[in-house]
DRENVODO-772068 format. One record per atom (N, C-alpha, C): residue number from 0; x, y, z; residue in one letter; atom name. Coordinates in Angstrom, 3 decimals. Atoms other than C-alpha are relative to their C-alpha. Layout:
num, u, v, w, residuo, atomo
NUM, X, Y, Z, A, CA .
...
This chain:
num, u, v, w, residuo, atomo
0, -0.453, -1.448, 0.449, X, N .
0, 321.547, 227.086, 72.263, X, CA .
0, -0.675, 1.228, -0.514, X, C .
1, -0.133, -1.028, 1.062, X, N .
1, 320.913, 229.975, 70.129, X, CA .
1, 1.552, 0.722, 0.647, X, C .
2, -1.174, -0.002, -0.393, X, N .
2, 323.923, 231.395, 71.836, X, CA .
2, 1.315, -0.424, -0.335, X, C .
3, -1.641, 1.123, 0.539, X, N .
3, 326.409, 228.950, 70.128, X, CA .
3, -0.189, 0.254, -1.459, X, C .
4, -0.299, -0.172, 1.208, X, N .
4, 325.064, 230.152, 66.945, X, CA .
4, 0.147, 1.178, -0.661, X, C .
5, 0.057, -1.799, -0.057, X, N .
5, 326.136, 233.975, 67.465, X, CA .
5, 1.454, -0.104, -0.329, X, C .
6, -1.932, -0.396, 0.246, X, N .
6, 329.746, 235.131, 65.722, X, CA .
6, 0.360, 0.114, 0.878, X, C .
7, -1.206, 0.466, -1.144, X, N .
7, 330.907, 235.411, 69.218, X, CA .
7, -0.467, -0.296, 1.133, X, C .
8, 0.394, 1.190, -1.689, X, N .
8, 329.552, 232.763, 72.060, X, CA .
8, 0.626, 1.222, 1.262, X, C .
9, -0.232, -0.324, -1.493, X, N .
9, 331.811, 234.105, 74.775, X, CA .
9, 0.031, 0.986, 0.356, X, C .
10, 0.854, -1.380, -0.139, X, N .
10, 330.066, 237.410, 74.346, X, CA .
10, -1.198, 0.185, 0.467, X, C .
11, 1.616, 0.258, 0.125, X, N .
11, 326.852, 236.487, 73.907, X, CA .
11, -0.561, -0.656, 0.988, X, C .
12, 0.170, 0.139, -1.033, X, N .
12, 326.522, 234.249, 76.178, X, CA .
12, 0.094, 0.279, 1.661, X, C .
13, -0.044, -0.681, -1.195, X, N .
13, 327.429, 235.460, 79.675, X, CA .
13, -1.091, 1.346, -0.141, X, C .
14, 0.732, -1.090, -0.012, X, N .
14, 325.412, 238.532, 78.642, X, CA .
14, -1.491, -0.955, 0.036, X, C .
15, 0.873, 0.985, -0.329, X, N .
15, 322.685, 235.845, 78.394, X, CA .
15, -0.678, -0.626, 0.825, X, C .
16, 0.204, 0.897, -1.892, X, N .
16, 322.498, 234.010, 81.773, X, CA .
16, 0.192, 1.237, 0.738, X, C .
17, 0.001, -0.912, -0.831, X, N .
17, 322.808, 237.426, 82.906, X, CA .
17, -1.126, 0.390, 0.150, X, C .
18, 1.324, -0.100, 0.078, X, N .
18, 319.290, 237.859, 82.138, X, CA .
18, -1.026, -0.540, 0.339, X, C .
19, 0.434, 0.799, -0.171, X, N .
19, 317.640, 235.751, 82.829, X, CA .
19, -0.746, -0.857, 1.023, X, C .
20, 1.200, 0.014, -1.517, X, N .
20, 316.530, 236.122, 86.033, X, CA .
20, -0.890, 0.803, -0.142, X, C .
21, 0.982, -1.302, 0.663, X, N .
21, 315.328, 239.650, 84.763, X, CA .
21, -1.362, -0.780, 0.046, X, C .
22, 1.399, 0.659, 0.313, X, N .
22, 313.474, 237.353, 82.969, X, CA .
22, -1.393, -1.131, 0.125, X, C .
23, 1.013, 0.810, -0.256, X, N .
23, 311.871, 234.753, 84.917, X, CA .
23, -0.192, 0.577, 1.080, X, C .
24, 0.270, -1.048, -1.389, X, N .
24, 311.657, 237.394, 87.905, X, CA .
24, -1.584, 0.883, -0.929, X, C .
25, 0.910, -0.937, 0.318, X, N .
25, 309.319, 239.457, 85.680, X, CA .
25, -1.059, -1.245, -1.080, X, C .
26, 0.435, 1.475, 0.424, X, N .
26, 307.264, 236.161, 83.936, X, CA .
26, -0.812, 0.000, 0.912, X, C .
27, 0.858, 0.280, -0.750, X, N .
27, 306.330, 235.285, 87.057, X, CA .
27, -0.658, 0.775, 0.968, X, C .
28, 0.775, -1.243, -0.548, X, N .
28, 305.493, 238.583, 88.303, X, CA .
28, -1.651, 0.030, -0.742, X, C .
29, 1.059, -0.569, 1.054, X, N .
29, 303.314, 239.272, 85.548, X, CA .
29, -1.390, -1.042, -0.095, X, C .
30, 1.092, 1.507, -0.205, X, N .
30, 301.637, 235.553, 85.587, X, CA .
30, -0.690, 0.433, 0.760, X, C .
31, 0.895, -0.275, -1.573, X, N .
31, 300.544, 236.214, 88.864, X, CA .
31, -1.289, 1.273, 0.282, X, C .
32, 0.537, -0.812, -0.563, X, N .
32, 299.172, 239.286, 88.782, X, CA .
32, -0.985, -0.129, -1.033, X, C .
33, 1.307, 0.453, 1.063, X, N .
33, 297.188, 238.341, 85.673, X, CA .
33, -0.634, -0.751, 1.050, X, C .
34, 0.723, 1.845, -0.465, X, N .
34, 296.206, 234.466, 87.033, X, CA .
34, -0.953, 1.216, 1.095, X, C .
35, 1.141, -0.444, -1.171, X, N .
35, 294.451, 237.043, 90.198, X, CA .
35, -0.552, 1.072, -0.541, X, C .
36, 1.293, -1.176, 0.016, X, N .
36, 292.983, 239.771, 88.213, X, CA .
36, -0.917, -1.278, -0.649, X, C .
37, 1.029, 0.697, 0.734, X, N .
37, 291.100, 236.489, 86.043, X, CA .
37, -0.891, -0.141, 1.666, X, C .
38, 0.322, 0.880, -1.046, X, N .
38, 290.573, 234.913, 89.507, X, CA .
38, -1.256, 0.493, 0.431, X, C .
39, 0.821, -0.962, -0.772, X, N .
39, 288.993, 237.893, 91.339, X, CA .
39, -0.841, 0.744, -0.544, X, C .
40, 1.184, -0.178, 0.932, X, N .
40, 286.024, 239.310, 90.274, X, CA .
40, 0.432, 1.592, 1.090, X, C .
41, 0.053, -1.381, -0.426, X, N .
41, 285.842, 243.221, 91.225, X, CA .
41, -0.722, 0.837, 0.502, X, C .
42, 1.213, -0.298, -0.762, X, N .
42, 282.938, 242.884, 93.362, X, CA .
42, -0.220, -0.985, 0.802, X, C .
43, -0.309, 1.168, -1.099, X, N .
43, 284.210, 240.031, 95.556, X, CA .
43, -0.319, 0.415, 1.565, X, C .
44, 0.371, -0.580, -1.488, X, N .
44, 282.421, 240.429, 99.040, X, CA .
44, 1.277, 0.137, 0.813, X, C .
45, -0.805, -0.224, -1.659, X, N .
45, 285.411, 239.296, 100.933, X, CA .
45, 0.484, 0.875, -0.374, X, C .
46, -1.098, -1.144, 0.404, X, N .
46, 287.701, 242.142, 98.875, X, CA .
46, -0.683, 0.902, 0.388, X, C .
47, 0.541, -0.562, 0.351, X, N .
47, 284.849, 244.197, 99.142, X, CA .
47, 0.060, 0.417, 1.316, X, C .
48, 0.325, 0.373, -0.985, X, N .
48, 284.295, 243.979, 102.868, X, CA .
48, 1.744, 0.219, 0.506, X, C .
49, -1.475, -0.817, -0.767, X, N .
49, 288.288, 244.727, 103.709, X, CA .
49, 0.092, 1.070, -0.922, X, C .
50, -0.596, -1.252, -0.127, X, N .
50, 288.362, 247.488, 102.210, X, CA .
50, -1.588, 1.045, 0.421, X, C .
51, 0.728, -0.975, -0.739, X, N .
51, 285.300, 248.946, 103.571, X, CA .
51, 0.531, 0.508, 1.322, X, C .
52, -0.334, -0.079, -1.713, X, N .
52, 286.493, 248.417, 107.042, X, CA .
52, 1.053, -0.107, 0.586, X, C .
53, -1.404, -0.439, -0.470, X, N .
53, 290.323, 248.998, 106.230, X, CA .
53, 0.949, -0.666, 0.797, X, C .
54, -1.211, 0.435, -0.479, X, N .
54, 291.715, 245.923, 106.906, X, CA .
54, 1.413, -0.717, -1.099, X, C .
55, -1.661, 0.201, 0.526, X, N .
55, 295.405, 245.235, 106.152, X, CA .
55, 0.944, -0.974, 0.699, X, C .
56, -0.648, 0.825, -0.648, X, N .
56, 296.808, 241.834, 107.141, X, CA .
56, 0.130, -0.647, -1.442, X, C .
57, 0.214, 0.788, 1.971, X, N .
57, 297.653, 238.763, 104.299, X, CA .
57, -1.326, -0.368, 0.142, X, C .
58, 1.134, 0.562, 0.786, X, N .
58, 294.086, 237.716, 104.536, X, CA .
58, -0.577, 0.431, -0.563, X, C .
59, 0.928, 0.247, 1.315, X, N .
59, 292.556, 239.959, 102.478, X, CA .
59, 0.607, 0.952, -0.662, X, C .
60, -1.214, -0.149, 1.552, X, N .
60, 295.443, 240.211, 99.918, X, CA .
60, -0.520, -0.846, -0.372, X, C .
61, 0.881, 0.678, 1.160, X, N .
61, 293.711, 239.668, 96.421, X, CA .
61, 0.805, -0.720, -0.370, X, C .
62, -0.252, 1.613, 0.823, X, N .
62, 296.127, 236.771, 95.539, X, CA .
62, -0.166, -0.699, 1.168, X, C .
63, 0.896, 0.621, -0.885, X, N .
63, 294.800, 235.269, 99.089, X, CA .
63, -1.146, -0.144, -0.064, X, C .
64, 1.067, 0.586, 0.636, X, N .
64, 291.939, 235.466, 98.043, X, CA .
64, -0.748, 0.312, -1.074, X, C .
65, 0.527, 0.955, 0.691, X, N .
65, 291.622, 234.529, 95.051, X, CA .
65, 0.350, -1.295, -0.028, X, C .
66, -0.249, 1.606, 0.419, X, N .
66, 293.638, 231.398, 95.225, X, CA .
66, -1.026, -0.386, 1.414, X, C .
67, 0.859, 1.125, -0.948, X, N .
67, 291.312, 230.466, 98.423, X, CA .
67, -1.808, 0.260, -1.069, X, C .
68, 0.964, -0.037, 0.873, X, N .
68, 288.175, 231.590, 95.472, X, CA .
68, 0.487, -1.130, -1.186, X, C .
69, 0.078, 1.232, 1.116, X, N .
69, 289.925, 228.494, 92.968, X, CA .
69, -1.134, -1.390, 0.996, X, C .
């Protein structure tokens, strides 16, 4: 670990371990949003019909539609 090479590892390691959760969560959130954005076209017929009818369920979620398009 890089924290072992610091001047004060007793102070640096706990702080590094506490921030790893935030880093992982933000990474998964950003990557999930980017992957859904890349896969789902702006004029997808399923998404357009869901918006036009005002549907609100898990079946018309952009993430669900993009995973069905894979």
